[in-house]
N, CA and C atoms as an extended XYZ file, in Angstrom:
603
Properties=species:S:1:pos:R:3:atomname:S:1:resname:S:1:resid:I:1 pbc="F F F"
N       111.892      118.166       93.089 N   MET     1
C       111.173      116.928       92.247 CA  MET     1
C       111.764      115.946       91.080 C   MET     1
N       111.983      114.495       90.994 N   THR     2
C       112.920      114.125       89.866 CA  THR     2
C       111.668      113.453       88.596 C   THR     2
N       112.516      113.474       87.838 N   THR     3
C       111.420      113.209       86.102 CA  THR     3
C       111.140      111.901       86.386 C   THR     3
N       109.611      111.749       85.250 N   VAL     4
C       109.355      110.499       85.313 CA  VAL     4
C       110.267      109.235       84.795 C   VAL     4
N       111.329      109.622       84.275 N   PRO     5
C       111.513      108.607       83.807 CA  PRO     5
C       112.843      107.519       85.049 C   PRO     5
N       112.913      108.226       85.575 N   LEU     6
C       113.940      107.939       86.978 CA  LEU     6
C       112.646      107.245       88.088 C   LEU     6
N       111.669      107.452       88.231 N   ALA     7
C       110.300      107.179       88.830 CA  ALA     7
C       109.898      105.724       88.092 C   ALA     7
N       109.922      105.777       86.965 N   ALA     8
C       109.755      104.437       86.413 CA  ALA     8
C       110.632      103.356       86.562 C   ALA     8
N       111.891      103.931       86.757 N   ALA     9
C       113.306      103.166       86.839 CA  ALA     9
C       112.713      102.288       88.197 C   ALA     9
N       112.556      103.150       89.337 N   LEU    10
C       112.477      103.130       90.400 CA  LEU    10
C       111.636      101.807       90.666 C   LEU    10
N       110.113      102.438       90.152 N   ILE    11
C       109.493      101.060       90.589 CA  ILE    11
C       109.816       99.609       89.681 C   ILE    11
N       110.396       99.851       88.476 N   ALA    12
C       110.873       98.787       88.089 CA  ALA    12
C       111.421       97.618       89.071 C   ALA    12
N       112.987       98.511       89.722 N   LEU    13
C       113.577       97.786       90.567 CA  LEU    13
C       112.868       97.248       91.840 C   LEU    13
N       111.788       97.838       92.329 N   SER    14
C       110.693       97.471       93.748 CA  SER    14
C       110.103       96.371       93.156 C   SER    14
N       109.633       95.988       91.720 N   LEU    15
C       108.985       94.602       91.527 CA  LEU    15
C       110.320       93.557       91.540 C   LEU    15
N       109.823       92.633       92.094 N   ILE    16
C       110.065       91.016       91.496 CA  ILE    16
C       109.767       90.095       90.144 C   ILE    16
N       111.228       90.340       89.572 N   ALA    17
C       110.715       90.003       88.425 CA  ALA    17
C       110.811       88.280       88.143 C   ALA    17
N       110.119       87.473       87.557 N   ALA    18
C       109.837       86.035       86.812 CA  ALA    18
C       110.475       85.323       88.684 C   ALA    18
N       109.116       85.473       89.335 N   PRO    19
C       108.831       85.262       91.242 CA  PRO    19
C       109.098       83.747       90.664 C   PRO    19
N       109.808       82.908       91.609 N   VAL    20
C       110.067       81.445       91.635 CA  VAL    20
C       108.640       80.879       92.689 C   VAL    20
N       107.751       79.855       92.319 N   ALA    21
C       107.274       79.654       93.330 CA  ALA    21
C       107.895       78.350       94.209 C   ALA    21
N       107.729       78.388       95.248 N   ALA    22
C       108.153       77.722       96.216 CA  ALA    22
C       107.503       76.552       97.244 C   ALA    22
N       107.702       75.468       97.790 N   PRO    23
C       107.139       74.529       98.526 CA  PRO    23
C       106.397       75.390       99.914 C   PRO    23
N       105.777       75.018      100.578 N   ALA    24
C       104.883       75.931      101.936 CA  ALA    24
C       106.130       75.898      102.717 C   ALA    24
N       106.383       74.579      102.929 N   GLN    25
C       107.739       74.690      104.208 CA  GLN    25
C       108.708       75.685      104.043 C   GLN    25
N       109.420       76.125      102.194 N   GLU    26
C       110.285       77.074      102.651 CA  GLU    26
C       109.688       78.812      102.632 C   GLU    26
N       108.102       78.950      102.414 N   ASP    27
C       107.389       79.891      102.750 CA  ASP    27
C       107.246       80.016      104.013 C   ASP    27
N       106.758       78.736      105.122 N   ALA    28
C       107.415       78.865      106.659 CA  ALA    28
C       108.263       79.296      106.953 C   ALA    28
N       108.851       79.005      106.432 N   ARG    29
C       110.809       79.085      107.411 CA  ARG    29
C       111.163       80.738      106.854 C   ARG    29
N       110.875       80.843      105.392 N   ASP    30
C       110.807       82.214      105.444 CA  ASP    30
C       110.400       83.236      106.169 C   ASP    30
N       108.727       83.151      106.405 N   LEU    31
C       108.053       83.974      107.204 CA  LEU    31
C       108.159       83.685      108.295 C   LEU    31
N       109.103       82.960      109.540 N   ALA    32
C       109.535       82.818      110.552 CA  ALA    32
C       110.525       83.690      110.568 C   ALA    32
N       111.420       83.539      109.783 N   ARG    33
C       112.659       84.335      109.777 CA  ARG    33
C       112.466       85.764      109.614 C   ARG    33
N       111.565       85.945      108.526 N   ILE    34
C       111.157       87.357      108.165 CA  ILE    34
C       110.144       88.258      109.635 C   ILE    34
N       109.469       87.312      110.305 N   SER    35
C       108.715       87.838      111.687 CA  SER    35
C       109.767       88.644      112.860 C   SER    35
N       110.486       87.303      112.613 N   ASN    36
C       111.663       87.249      113.532 CA  ASN    36
C       112.608       88.662      113.392 C   ASN    36
N       113.147       89.125      112.426 N   TYR    37
C       113.815       89.831      111.943 CA  TYR    37
C       113.025       91.143      112.600 C   TYR    37
N       111.917       91.586      112.408 N   LEU    38
C       111.124       92.837      112.384 CA  LEU    38
C       110.978       92.799      113.571 C   LEU    38
N       110.840       91.625      114.499 N   ASN    39
C       110.517       91.800      115.635 CA  ASN    39
C       111.731       92.191      116.578 C   ASN    39
N       112.741       92.124      116.016 N   ALA    40
C       113.978       92.343      116.679 CA  ALA    40
C       114.564       93.813      116.075 C   ALA    40
N       113.926       94.398      115.264 N   THR    41
C       113.871       95.752      114.780 CA  THR    41
C       113.349       96.630      115.764 C   THR    41
N       114.073       97.157      116.615 N   GLU    42
C       113.107       98.435      117.703 CA  GLU    42
C       113.093       99.453      116.925 C   GLU    42
N       114.628      100.058      116.145 N   THR    43
C       114.346      101.444      115.092 CA  THR    43
C       115.065      100.986      114.172 C   THR    43
N       114.614      102.161      113.910 N   LEU    44
C       115.299      101.874      112.084 CA  LEU    44
C       115.299      103.210      112.085 C   LEU    44
N       116.307      103.764      111.390 N   GLN    45
C       116.259      105.301      110.504 CA  GLN    45
C       117.329      105.214      109.198 C   GLN    45
N       117.051      106.206      108.299 N   GLY    46
C       118.095      106.366      106.891 CA  GLY    46
C       117.573      107.044      106.125 C   GLY    46
N       117.606      106.882      104.518 N   THR    47
C       116.993      107.956      103.973 CA  THR    47
C       115.763      106.671      102.748 C   THR    47
N       114.820      107.728      102.339 N   PHE    48
C       114.306      107.287      101.789 CA  PHE    48
C       113.947      107.979      100.356 C   PHE    48
N       113.552      107.442       99.188 N   VAL    49
C       112.950      107.456       97.790 CA  VAL    49
C       111.700      106.984       97.670 C   VAL    49
N       110.367      108.395       97.568 N   GLN    50
C       109.285      107.514       96.994 CA  GLN    50
C       108.687      107.647       95.850 C   GLN    50
N       107.875      106.494       95.509 N   VAL    51
C       107.369      106.886       94.381 CA  VAL    51
C       105.496      106.991       94.548 C   VAL    51
N       105.028      107.949       93.973 N   ASP    52
C       103.347      108.204       94.342 CA  ASP    52
C       102.584      107.544       93.286 C   ASP    52
N       101.459      107.776       93.527 N   PRO    53
C       100.426      107.065       92.453 CA  PRO    53
C       100.693      107.858       91.342 C   PRO    53
N       100.878      109.014       91.365 N   ASN    54
C       101.139      109.931       90.310 CA  ASN    54
C       102.319      109.569       89.521 C   ASN    54
N       103.625      108.926       89.802 N   ALA    55
C       105.078      108.740       89.649 CA  ALA    55
C       105.711      110.035       90.035 C   ALA    55
N       105.298      110.805       90.844 N   VAL    56
C       106.212      111.960       91.158 CA  VAL    56
C       106.933      111.614       92.345 C   VAL    56
N       108.619      111.625       92.207 N   VAL    57
C       109.424      110.903       92.936 CA  VAL    57
C       109.661      112.396       93.839 C   VAL    57
N       109.802      111.523       95.072 N   THR    58
C       110.474      112.800       96.343 CA  THR    58
C       111.436      111.801       97.200 C   THR    58
N       112.032      112.853       98.230 N   ASP    59
C       112.896      111.811       98.767 CA  ASP    59
C       112.847      112.208      100.400 C   ASP    59
N       113.942      112.251      100.940 N   GLY    60
C       113.897      112.719      102.529 CA  GLY    60
C       114.633      111.367      103.405 C   GLY    60
N       114.302      111.669      104.918 N   ARG    61
C       114.915      111.011      105.777 CA  ARG    61
C       113.543      110.192      106.778 C   ARG    61
N       113.840      109.135      106.602 N   PHE    62
C       112.918      108.604      108.120 CA  PHE    62
C       113.436      107.761      109.067 C   PHE    62
N       112.440      107.804      110.306 N   TYR    63
C       112.838      107.034      111.574 CA  TYR    63
C       111.909      106.344      111.922 C   TYR    63
N       111.812      105.007      112.310 N   MET    64
C       110.966      103.715      112.879 CA  MET    64
C       111.262      103.344      113.738 C   MET    64
N       110.028      103.600      115.070 N   ARG    65
C       110.381      102.684      115.982 CA  ARG    65
C       109.161      102.030      116.239 C   ARG    65
N       109.820      100.888      116.875 N   ARG    66
C       108.496      100.023      116.509 CA  ARG    66
C       108.187       99.687      118.026 C   ARG    66
N       106.754       99.510      118.725 N   PRO    67
C       105.689       99.435      117.721 CA  PRO    67
C       104.836      100.715      117.677 C   PRO    67
N       104.502      101.437      116.608 N   GLY    68
C       103.924      101.992      116.041 CA  GLY    68
C       103.744      103.234      115.547 C   GLY    68
N       105.488      103.428      115.426 N   ARG    69
C       105.345      104.547      115.465 CA  ARG    69
C       106.546      105.243      114.307 C   ARG    69
N       106.420      106.540      113.564 N   LEU    70
C       107.459      106.123      111.990 CA  LEU    70
C       107.352      108.116      111.884 C   LEU    70
N       108.124      107.973      111.571 N   ARG    71
C       108.286      109.827      110.684 CA  ARG    71
C       108.934      109.528      109.633 C   ARG    71
N       108.319      110.457      108.932 N   PHE    72
C       108.847      111.009      107.283 CA  PHE    72
C       109.112      112.490      107.056 C   PHE    72
N       110.488      112.771      106.597 N   GLU    73
C       110.611      114.263      106.657 CA  GLU    73
C       111.364      114.182      105.066 C   GLU    73
N       110.272      115.070      104.303 N   TYR    74
C       110.587      115.232      103.127 CA  TYR    74
C       111.219      116.495      102.892 C   TYR    74
N       112.392      116.175      101.978 N   SER    75
C       113.761      117.121      101.657 CA  SER    75
C       112.768      118.562      100.844 C   SER    75
N       112.862      119.822      100.951 N   PRO    76
C       112.079      120.554      100.032 CA  PRO    76
C       112.290      120.503       98.730 C   PRO    76
N       111.733      121.228       98.407 N   PRO    77
C       110.946      122.220       98.657 CA  PRO    77
C       109.494      121.714       99.248 C   PRO    77
N       109.476      120.388       99.449 N   ASN    78
C       108.197      119.369       99.837 CA  ASN    78
C       108.094      119.745      101.501 C   ASN    78
N       106.737      120.456      101.603 N   PRO    79
C       106.097      120.638      102.545 CA  PRO    79
C       105.748      119.669      104.018 C   PRO    79
N       105.864      118.392      103.402 N   THR    80
C       105.195      117.324      104.556 CA  THR    80
C       105.773      116.836      105.461 C   THR    80
N       105.560      116.472      106.353 N   LEU    81
C       105.714      115.469      107.230 CA  LEU    81
C       104.712      114.765      107.541 C   LEU    81
N       105.340      113.072      107.927 N   VAL    82
C       104.424      112.015      108.238 CA  VAL    82
C       104.615      111.902      109.287 C   VAL    82
N       103.678      111.461      110.318 N   ILE    83
C       104.295      111.142      111.441 CA  ILE    83
C       103.008      109.972      112.365 C   ILE    83
N       103.384      108.716      112.347 N   ALA    84
C       102.856      107.865      112.998 CA  ALA    84
C       103.478      107.682      114.647 C   ALA    84
N       102.030      108.277      115.986 N   ASP    85
C       102.655      108.156      116.847 CA  ASP    85
C       102.025      107.164      117.745 C   ASP    85
N       101.554      105.927      116.899 N   GLY    86
C       101.483      104.611      117.910 CA  GLY    86
C        99.485      104.348      117.575 C   GLY    86
N        99.118      105.165      117.299 N   PHE    87
C        97.939      105.729      117.381 CA  PHE    87
C        97.487      106.205      115.774 C   PHE    87
N        97.792      107.421      115.703 N   TRP    88
C        97.242      108.160      114.575 CA  TRP    88
C        98.534      107.872      113.728 C   TRP    88
N        98.122      108.443      112.094 N   VAL    89
C        99.057      108.574      111.396 CA  VAL    89
C        98.868      109.759      110.853 C   VAL    89
N        99.474      110.870      110.856 N   ALA    90
C        99.099      112.282      110.710 CA  ALA    90
C       100.394      112.725      109.106 C   ALA    90
N        99.383      113.416      108.388 N   VAL    91
C       100.253      114.193      107.580 CA  VAL    91
C       100.080      115.530      107.511 C   VAL    91
N       101.132      116.596      107.964 N   VAL    92
C       101.681      117.464      107.926 CA  VAL    92
C       101.959      118.278      107.460 C   VAL    92
N       100.985      119.642      107.091 N   ASP    93
C       101.979      120.343      106.195 CA  ASP    93
C       102.360      121.786      107.062 C   ASP    93
N       104.224      121.160      106.379 N   ALA    94
C       104.830      122.061      107.667 CA  ALA    94
C       104.840      123.473      107.556 C   ALA    94
N       104.197      124.013      106.516 N   ARG    95
C       103.879      125.667      106.082 CA  ARG    95
C       103.512      126.398      107.298 C   ARG    95
N       101.968      125.494      107.379 N   ASP    96
C       101.070      125.895      108.890 CA  ASP    96
C       100.747      125.184      109.626 C   ASP    96
N       101.534      124.207      109.951 N   GLY    97
C       101.318      123.241      111.261 CA  GLY    97
C       100.140      122.603      111.196 C   GLY    97
N        99.613      122.539      110.016 N   LYS    98
C        97.618      121.502      109.999 CA  LYS    98
C        98.089      120.246      109.480 C   LYS    98
N        97.475      119.096      110.232 N   ALA    99
C        97.469      117.480      110.035 CA  ALA    99
C        96.085      117.006      109.392 C   ALA    99
N        96.312      116.304      109.107 N   ASP   100
C        95.257      115.262      108.311 CA  ASP   100
C        95.238      114.123      109.151 C   ASP   100
N        94.708      113.829      110.157 N   ARG   101
C        94.760      112.366      110.845 CA  ARG   101
C        94.081      111.159      110.194 C   ARG   101
N        95.103      110.149      110.221 N   TYR   102
C        94.393      108.592      110.094 CA  TYR   102
C        94.513      107.424      111.260 C   TYR   102
N        93.621      106.617      111.322 N   PRO   103
C        94.046      105.488      112.315 CA  PRO   103
C        94.963      105.096      111.776 C   PRO   103
N        95.935      105.055      112.742 N   LEU   104
C        97.142      103.869      112.134 CA  LEU   104
C        96.581      102.380      111.759 C   LEU   104
N        95.924      101.780      112.950 N   SER   105
C        94.930      100.612      112.564 CA  SER   105
C        94.401      100.465      111.394 C   SER   105
N        94.077      101.399      110.536 N   GLU   106
C        93.685      101.463      109.184 CA  GLU   106
C        94.026      101.767      108.168 C   GLU   106
N        95.344      101.603      108.009 N   THR   107
C        96.563      101.593      107.041 CA  THR   107
C        97.215      100.307      107.002 C   THR   107
N        97.783       99.850      105.792 N   PRO   108
C        99.074       99.128      105.512 CA  PRO   108
C        99.808       99.225      106.353 C   PRO   108
N       100.250       99.704      107.317 N   LEU   109
C       101.547      100.082      107.596 CA  LEU   109
C       101.656       99.433      109.409 C   LEU   109
N       100.592       99.318      109.376 N   ASN   110
C       100.466       98.520      110.848 CA  ASN   110
C       100.717       97.542      110.890 C   ASN   110
N       100.580       96.416      109.548 N   LEU   111
C       101.132       95.046      109.405 CA  LEU   111
C       102.678       95.909      109.765 C   LEU   111
N       103.434       96.308      109.345 N   LEU   112
C       104.819       96.951      109.367 CA  LEU   112
C       105.166       96.898      110.903 C   LEU   112
N       104.252       98.397      111.432 N   LEU   113
C       105.010       98.502      112.556 CA  LEU   113
C       104.271       98.078      114.247 C   LEU   113
N       102.981       96.884      113.956 N   LYS   114
C       102.699       96.241      114.822 CA  LYS   114
C       103.808       95.613      115.949 C   LYS   114
N       103.386       95.428      117.422 N   ALA   115
C       104.205       95.249      118.466 CA  ALA   115
C       104.570       93.907      118.184 C   ALA   115
N       103.985       92.899      117.720 N   ASP   116
C       104.063       91.136      117.339 CA  ASP   116
C       104.076       91.040      116.199 C   ASP   116
N       104.594       90.999      114.926 N   VAL   117
C       104.860       90.926      114.093 CA  VAL   117
C       104.189       89.104      113.722 C   VAL   117
N       103.484       88.531      113.161 N   ASP   118
C       103.994       86.715      113.025 CA  ASP   118
C       103.176       86.865      111.474 C   ASP   118
N       103.984       86.820      110.469 N   LEU   119
C       103.748       86.625      109.142 CA  LEU   119
C       102.966       85.169      108.689 C   LEU   119
N       103.402       84.153      109.236 N   ARG   120
C       102.646       83.044      109.012 CA  ARG   120
C       101.354       82.940      109.485 C   ARG   120
N       100.644       84.102      110.601 N   ARG   121
C        98.991       83.508      110.871 CA  ARG   121
C        98.248       83.968      109.547 C   ARG   121
N        97.272       83.009      109.564 N   GLU   122
C        96.202       82.397      108.816 CA  GLU   122
C        95.674       83.548      108.076 C   GLU   122
N        95.784       84.032      106.518 N   GLY   123
C        94.723       85.038      106.288 CA  GLY   123
C        95.779       86.198      105.879 C   GLY   123
N        96.870       86.518      106.567 N   SER   124
C        97.760       87.779      106.661 CA  SER   124
C        98.707       87.861      105.052 C   SER   124
N        99.007       86.518      104.618 N   VAL   125
C       100.258       86.962      103.635 CA  VAL   125
C        99.357       86.306      102.733 C   VAL   125
N        99.548       86.901      101.157 N   THR   126
C        98.632       86.441      100.683 CA  THR   126
C        99.320       86.221       98.948 C   THR   126
N       100.707       86.636       99.185 N   ARG   127
C       101.646       85.753       97.973 CA  ARG   127
C       103.277       85.983       98.486 C   ARG   127
N       104.272       84.822       98.661 N   VAL   128
C       105.362       84.786       98.617 CA  VAL   128
C       106.057       85.052       97.255 C   VAL   128
N       107.374       85.980       97.031 N   GLU   129
C       107.999       85.577       95.937 CA  GLU   129
C       108.928       85.876       96.207 C   GLU   129
N       109.937       85.262       94.908 N   ARG   130
C       111.763       85.035       95.126 CA  ARG   130
C       112.152       85.450       93.881 C   ARG   130
N       112.921       85.979       94.140 N   SER   131
C       113.731       86.348       92.258 CA  SER   131
C       115.015       87.570       92.875 C   SER   131
N       116.545       86.944       92.343 N   ASN   132
C       117.632       87.979       92.280 CA  ASN   132
C       117.885       88.453       93.928 C   ASN   132
N       117.459       87.542       94.389 N   ASP   133
C       118.364       87.134       95.921 CA  ASP   133
C       117.357       88.396       96.603 C   ASP   133
N       116.418       88.409       96.189 N   GLN   134
C       115.086       89.488       97.218 CA  GLN   134
C       113.995       87.955       97.491 C   GLN   134
N       113.295       88.747       98.610 N   ILE   135
C       111.709       88.438       99.092 CA  ILE   135
C       110.697       89.136       99.207 C   ILE   135
N       109.955       88.786       98.704 N   ALA   136
C       108.892       90.008       98.480 CA  ALA   136
C       107.625       88.999       98.927 C   ALA   136
N       107.241       89.519      100.203 N   VAL   137
C       105.863       89.219      101.124 CA  VAL   137
C       104.705       90.548      101.055 C   VAL   137
N       103.497       89.854      100.686 N   THR   138
C       102.638       90.480      100.420 CA  THR   138
C       101.472       89.920      101.555 C   THR   138
N       100.889       91.505      102.112 N   ALA   139
C       100.481       91.139      103.494 CA  ALA   139
C        98.970       91.860      103.343 C   ALA   139
N        97.840       91.617      103.922 N   ARG   140
C        96.903       92.680      104.466 CA  ARG   140
C        96.498       92.219      105.660 C   ARG   140
N        95.566       93.060      106.379 N   ASP   141
C        95.139       92.407      107.831 CA  ASP   141
C        94.183       91.242      108.050 C   ASP   141
N        94.681       90.368      108.237 N   ALA   142
C        93.718       89.327      108.599 CA  ALA   142
C        92.265       89.194      109.062 C   ALA   142
N        92.239       90.328      110.512 N   ASP   143
C        91.170       90.506      110.661 CA  ASP   143
C        89.988       91.465      110.137 C   ASP   143
N        90.444       92.394      108.479 N   GLY   144
C        89.551       93.173      107.472 CA  GLY   144
C        89.314       94.389      108.473 C   GLY   144
N        90.579       94.701      109.351 N   LYS   145
C        90.291       96.173      109.807 CA  LYS   145
C        91.133       97.069      108.892 C   LYS   145
N        92.422       96.299      108.190 N   THR   146
C        93.085       97.605      107.863 CA  THR   146
C        92.771       97.572      106.042 C   THR   146
N        92.611       98.811      105.428 N   GLN   147
C        92.337       98.544      103.985 CA  GLN   147
C        93.403       98.308      103.210 C   GLN   147
N        93.392       98.282      101.995 N   GLY   148
C        94.631       97.755      101.042 CA  GLY   148
C        95.342       96.694      101.771 C   GLY   148
N        96.906       96.538      101.355 N   GLU   149
C        98.052       95.754      101.684 CA  GLU   149
C        99.367       96.312      101.302 C   GLU   149
N       100.206       95.544      101.762 N   ILE   150
C       101.494       95.874      101.694 CA  ILE   150
C       102.787       94.971      101.258 C   ILE   150
N       103.289       95.346      100.440 N   THR   151
C       104.017       94.274      100.361 CA  THR   151
C       105.902       94.953      100.089 C   THR   151
N       106.718       93.977      101.105 N   MET   152
C       107.404       94.308      101.572 CA  MET   152
C       108.373       93.214      101.184 C   MET   152
N       109.708       94.109      100.531 N   ILE   153
C       110.558       93.786       99.648 CA  ILE   153
C       112.058       93.777      100.757 C   ILE   153
N       112.877       92.396      100.609 N   PHE   154
C       113.534       91.834      101.500 CA  PHE   154
C       114.910       91.511      100.887 C   PHE   154
N       115.722       91.668      101.394 N   SER   155
C       116.927       90.943      100.846 CA  SER   155
C       117.412       90.062      101.759 C   SER   155
N       117.928       88.958      100.753 N   SER   156
C       117.566       87.686      101.608 CA  SER   156
C       118.796       87.421      102.324 C   SER   156
N       119.954       87.821      101.985 N   ASN   157
C       121.262       87.420      102.674 CA  ASN   157
C       122.201       88.564      102.833 C   ASN   157
N       122.386       89.681      103.582 N   PRO   158
C       121.776       89.225      105.007 CA  PRO   158
C       120.221       89.754      104.785 C   PRO   158
N       119.330       89.437      105.334 N   LEU   159
C       117.909       89.409      105.610 CA  LEU   159
C       117.738       91.201      105.950 C   LEU   159
N       116.986       91.894      105.016 N   GLU   160
C       117.069       93.396      105.757 CA  GLU   160
C       115.999       94.185      104.855 C   GLU   160
N       115.000       94.698      105.324 N   LEU   161
C       114.065       95.449      104.867 CA  LEU   161
C       114.511       96.201      103.616 C   LEU   161
N       113.857       96.426      102.395 N   ARG   162
C       114.990       97.373      101.216 CA  ARG   162
C       113.662       98.119      101.053 C   ARG   162
N       112.604       97.974      100.842 N   GLN   163
C       111.621       98.497      100.116 CA  GLN   163
C       110.174       98.101      100.847 C   GLN   163
N       108.743       98.849      100.856 N   TRP   164
C       107.958       98.492      100.660 CA  TRP   164
C       107.100       99.190       99.325 C   TRP   164
N       105.775       98.447       99.319 N   ILE   165
C       104.986       98.907       98.508 CA  ILE   165
C       103.695       99.057       98.954 C   ILE   165
N       103.096      100.015       99.334 N   VAL   166
C       101.795      100.134       99.913 CA  VAL   166
C       100.255      100.555       98.780 C   VAL   166
N        99.483       99.579       98.770 N   THR   167
C        98.616       99.363       97.709 CA  THR   167
C        97.023       99.923       98.977 C   THR   167
N        96.447      101.223       98.279 N   ASP   168
C        95.349      101.603       99.430 CA  ASP   168
C        93.927      100.880       98.758 C   ASP   168
N        93.212      101.564       99.420 N   ALA   169
C        91.686      100.497       99.099 CA  ALA   169
C        91.350      100.705       97.755 C   ALA   169
N        91.901      102.211       97.042 N   GLN   170
C        91.347      102.278       95.518 CA  GLN   170
C        92.078      101.323       94.937 C   GLN   170
N        93.637      101.447       95.042 N   GLY   171
C        94.070      100.183       94.122 CA  GLY   171
C        95.701      101.341       93.992 C   GLY   171
N        95.510      102.215       94.576 N   LEU   172
C        96.710      103.004       94.098 CA  LEU   172
C        98.054      102.936       94.619 C   LEU   172
N        98.973      102.806       94.572 N   THR   173
C       100.845      102.085       95.042 CA  THR   173
C       101.711      103.362       94.863 C   THR   173
N       102.026      103.149       96.363 N   THR   174
C       103.151      104.291       96.730 CA  THR   174
C       104.174      103.449       96.860 C   THR   174
N       105.498      103.501       96.214 N   THR   175
C       106.692      102.524       96.499 CA  THR   175
C       107.754      103.457       97.356 C   THR   175
N       108.696      102.909       98.657 N   VAL   176
C       109.549      103.700       99.139 CA  VAL   176
C       109.982      102.781       99.144 C   VAL   176
N       111.617      103.180       98.681 N   ALA   177
C       112.800      102.811       98.638 CA  ALA   177
C       113.721      103.213       99.981 C   ALA   177
N       114.618      102.383      100.327 N   LEU   178
C       115.041      102.751      101.660 CA  LEU   178
C       116.586      102.371      101.736 C   LEU   178
N       117.683      103.487      102.190 N   GLY   179
C       119.058      103.284      102.243 CA  GLY   179
C       119.407      104.183      102.929 C   GLY   179
N       120.610      103.626      103.565 N   GLU   180
C       121.796      104.107      104.496 CA  GLU   180
C       121.211      103.713      105.684 C   GLU   180
N       120.242      102.900      106.018 N   MET   181
C       119.902      102.187      107.064 CA  MET   181
C       120.905      102.143      108.230 C   MET   181
N       119.979      102.406      109.676 N   ARG   182
C       120.588      102.045      110.779 CA  ARG   182
C       119.900      101.685      111.288 C   ARG   182
N       120.275      100.478      112.307 N   THR   183
C       119.716       99.640      113.140 CA  THR   183
C       119.773       99.747      114.452 C   THR   183
N       118.423       99.801      115.195 N   ASN   184
C       118.896       99.732      116.638 CA  ASN   184
C       119.569      100.858      117.147 C   ASN   184
N       119.084      102.054      116.871 N   VAL   185
C       120.020      103.078      117.351 CA  VAL   185
C       119.040      104.048      118.322 C   VAL   185
N       119.120      105.006      118.698 N   PRO   186
C       118.424      105.210      119.736 CA  PRO   186
C       117.642      106.340      118.940 C   PRO   186
N       116.312      106.724      119.084 N   ILE   187
C       115.453      107.679      118.856 CA  ILE   187
C       114.546      108.252      119.287 C   ILE   187
N       114.851      109.624      119.134 N   PRO   188
C       114.152      110.379      120.965 CA  PRO   188
C       112.657      109.961      120.327 C   PRO   188
N       111.699      110.019      121.755 N   ALA   189
C       110.338      109.976      121.471 CA  ALA   189
C       109.670      110.956      120.812 C   ALA   189
N       110.379      112.516      121.012 N   ALA   190
C       109.617      113.520      121.041 CA  ALA   190
C       109.669      113.355      118.883 C   ALA   190
N       110.189      112.605      118.727 N   GLN   191
C       110.362      112.726      116.958 CA  GLN   191
C       108.695      112.238      116.765 C   GLN   191
N       107.908      111.312      117.627 N   PHE   192
C       106.446      110.816      117.017 CA  PHE   192
C       105.629      111.327      117.783 C   PHE   192
N       105.967      112.584      118.144 N   ILE   193
C       105.151      113.949      118.395 CA  ILE   193
C       103.663      114.422      117.178 C   ILE   193
N       102.903      114.194      117.341 N   ILE   194
C       102.168      115.111      116.534 CA  ILE   194
C       101.453      116.415      116.634 C   ILE   194
N       102.296      117.400      116.305 N   GLU   195
C       101.933      118.885      117.035 CA  GLU   195
C       101.095      119.388      115.538 C   GLU   195
N        99.785      119.531      115.934 N   ASP   196
C        98.574      119.596      115.393 CA  ASP   196
C        98.202      121.403      115.742 C   ASP   196
N        98.677      122.267      114.618 N   ALA   197
C        98.318      124.024      114.722 CA  ALA   197
C        96.804      123.898      114.639 C   ALA   197
N        95.655      123.431      114.063 N   ALA   198
C        94.282      123.367      113.981 CA  ALA   198
C        93.764      122.983      114.960 C   ALA   198
N        94.602      122.213      115.204 N   ARG   199
C        94.073      122.134      116.852 CA  ARG   199
C        94.172      122.629      118.286 C   ARG   199
N        95.523      123.269      117.789 N   ASP   200
C        96.233      123.999      119.139 CA  ASP   200
C        95.215      125.334      118.853 C   ASP   200
N        94.221      125.784      117.873 N   ASN   201
C        93.822      127.188      117.853 CA  ASN   201
C        92.220      127.101      118.518 C   ASN   201
């Protein structure tokens, strides 16, 4: 476990300082560019550092396969494994294999993992901010099915997803910073199978 000062520093890095207002045309261009980037990203893998709502820092490796699939493997001693299989998001305790499941469609991650991302869709994006060669896009499900919102932070040149901040229905935030990323590399489908010991018994 990492100390709280590092957690505070990581949160500070994740925020866009002194956001610059931009005309609607620039927003539309950036949102189209980001949507195209996400839709062209079939797979993504690398490392992550996570800061949870209690400022606890954890890390590990992640694997993403769009649409709908995500895997977070936390470094020991954290026993947690998070898997999205296209329909469910499961939080698995590796010590006993028991999993808590939530519909993916009801989580902010669905906006990142859906098959066809169009951030220009009316009602989806609530704000766009720019600073320090970064673009931050905050979005929520325009249909109202997803609780909470997600802020995705991209480097602008080259365009690359660097972080996301998920705010849940209670207003609690979890920040995830990505590193050592490899795009569009083969990731076995077996990585995204949820095995729940409780359901097998």
